[in-house]
N, C-alpha and C positions, 0 to 999 in steps of 0.2 A: 232583604238586607242582611238577615242572619247568615244566609248561605254565602253571601259575598264576604262578610267579615270572617267567617269560618274558613273559606277558601284562601283568603289573604293570609290568615294565621298559619294555615298548613303550608302554603308556599313559602312564607317567611321562615318557618322552622326547617324546611328542606334546604333553603339557601344557607341558613345558619349552620346546619349540620354539614353541608358541603364545604363551607369555609373552614370549619374545624378540621375536616379531613385533609384539605389542601395544605394547611399549615403543618399538620403532622407529617404529611408526605414530603413537604419541602425540607423539614428538619432531617428526615431519614435519608434524603438524597445528599446531604452534606457529608460525604464520606472521604474526602481527600484533605490532607493536611500537608503544608509545606512549612518547614522551620529552618532557622539558621542558628547555629550555636554562638551566642554572644561571648562566652568565656574564651573559646578558641580564637575568635577574632582579635581579642586583646593579647593572647599569647603568641600569635603569629601563624595561624592556620585558618582555613575556612572549612567548615563542616555544614553540609546541607542534608536535611532529613526529609524524605517523603514518606508519608504513611497513608495506607488505605484501611478504613474502618470496615471490618467484616460484619460486625453487629455491635450492640451496645456494650459488650464485654470484651471484645477481642479485636486485634488489628495486626496487620503485617506491614513491614516497612523496610526502608533501605537508607543507611547512613553512608555518606561519602565524605572523606576528609582528605584535604591536600594541604601540606605544610609549606609555607613560604619563608619561614624563619628557622634555620637549622639549629640555632643555639638554644632555643627555649623548649622545643618539642623534639623528642627523639624519633618519632614516627614520621616517615616521608609521606605516606598515604595509607588509607585503608578504605575498603568497601565492606560494609557490614549489613547483611540482611538479618531481620529479627522478627520474632513473633511476640506480641504482648497480650497479657490478660489484665483487664481493668477490674477494680473492686469499688468504684465510686457509685454514687446514686444517680448521677446524670449520665448521659450518653457518652461512653468512652472517655471518662475523666476520673480524676482522683488518683488514689494509690494504684500502682501497677507493678508487675513483675514481668521480666522478659527473658527469653533465651535467644542468643545470637551466635552467628558465625562471623568470622572476620578474616578477610584476606588482607594482610598487612605487609608493609615494607619498612625496614629500619636500616640505619647506618650503624654497623657493628664495629666497635673499636677492638682491634686485636693487638695483643702484646705477647711476643715470644722472646725468650732469652735462653741461651745455652752457654756452656763453658767448654772451651777447646783446650784439652790437656796438653796437646803438643806445643801450642804457642802460649799457653798460660794466659788466655784472654777470654773475657766475657763478651759475647755478642748479643745484641738485642735487635729485634725487628718489630716495629709497631706501625700502626696505620689504621685507616678506616676501610672496612669491607663495604663498599657501596651497595645499596639496594638489596639487602638480604630479605627475601620474600618468604612468608610462612602463612599458615592458616590456623586460626584459633577458634575454640568453642568456649562460650561463657554464659554467664547469667548477669542480670542487672535488675535494678529497682529504681523507682522514682515516683514523682507526683506531677500530674498535669492539671492545670487550671485553665478554664476557658470562659470568656465573656459571652454575653448574649449575641454579640455581633460577630463572634468567631475568632477573636484575638486569643492567642495561646501563649501561656508561660509554662515552661516545663523544666524541672530539675531532675536529672537522672545520673546514675552512677552504675558502672558495670565492670566486671573483671573476668578475664578469660585466660586460657592457657594455650600457647602455641603448641602444635602437635608434632611438627616434623624436625625442626632444627633445635633439638634440646641441648646441644653442646654450646649454644650461644648464651649471651647474657639476657636475652629478651624472651624467656620462657613464659613469664607472666605479663599480660598486656591489659591495659584498662581503657575504658572510654567513659565519657560523661560530660556534663556541662549544664549550662543555663541556656535553654532554647527559647527563642521567640518566633512566633509564626502565625499562620492563619488557616482556619478550617473553611473549606469551600465545597 
């Protein structure tokens, strides 16, 4: 009888240890996140963010924004890959810093004027230069909170500098928002 009880206890402890390992393994497999920026939805654009968690402290991701209201947002679209470093106690949560690149498009307003001395007249030419495309590098910071079931709330803010068209008004570009999503 002692051997039977001892065998049952040993078998039970193996199953209990096995269950603990399976839960830890399942948590480590939840490495994908999909988020939508709620702030930009209100302002007239849609931004979708996909993030892949490399480990408990770092991740890579991609933000894609498309504006459908030209009057509130100056950017037509952007595609922004990034790398994040997390400083929270839980798996890829808490305070973070990021480095990003951003391929962006803006409508640039141009205004030219000149004076013609022969006719004693001022001439002006103004209008929009549609779809001026540039590439920016920048940094950002933010905070990510996650529930036990995988629901995500994230607040982030970043600033970058366009590298190629420095004669335009849009040399400094920003990104940020209030993101809602899910980790799976």
